N, C-alpha and C positions, 0 to 999 in steps of 0.2 A: 567459507563458513565451515567450521569443524562440527561434525556431528558425532554423537556418542556411538560406540560400537553397538551392534545389534545383540540383544540378549537372547534371541531365539534364532538359531540357524534356519528354521522353517520359514521365518518371516523375511530373511535376507537372502533371497534367491538370486538377485542380480546385482553384482557389484558395479560400481561406476558412479556416473553423475546422478544427482537428485534434482528434480525440478519441483518447486513448490509454488503455491499461489497464495496471494493475499486478497481477500475480498474488499471492495471499495468501502464497505461500512466499518472495516477494521483499521482504517487509516484515519488519523485525526490531527488537528493542529495542536502543537505543543503550547503550553502556557508560556508567557514571557519568562525568560530566565531558565526554563526547564530544558533538560537535554532533549535532543531531537536530531533529525536529519533534514538537511535543506534540499528542496526540490523546487525548481521554477515552475510557476503556473503558466500553462500554455493555452487553456481554454476553460471556460465556465459554461456548462450546459444545464440550463434550467428545465426540469422535467416535471413541473407541478409541485408535488409534495416533497421532492428531493431535488438537489442539484448535484451533478457530477462535476468535479473539478479535475481536469486532466493535468498531470504533472510529468515532467521529465526527471527521471531518476536512474542514474547509472547507465545511461544510454537506452533506457526503456521508457515507453510511455505507460503511466499507470493512472488509475482514477481513484478519487476519494469521494465518498458520498457524504453530503452535508445538508443540513437544514438550509433552505434558500436565504433566510434572514442572516445567517452567519456567513454565507458565501459572498454576499454583495460587496463587502470591502476588498475582496480578493481580485475583483475584475479591474 
C-alpha cells in the first residue's frame, strides 16, 4: 500500500514498514452489488449484545463485530 510522504520530518523518525490495525467494529458487510473484499467466514462467536465473526483475509485472521440478528445467516 502506498502511503503519502511525511509532511513533517519530526513525525517521520523511523523509515521502514508500517503496521496498522482495523477495529472489528469498522469492518462491515458490503451491500449486494457494492464493491468490497471477499473473506471466508471461519467462526461466529456470539457474545450477548454483539457477535464477532472471524474471517480469513490475506493469510490473517481478522474479526468483524456485528449485531447478532445480522450475523445468523453467516453461520
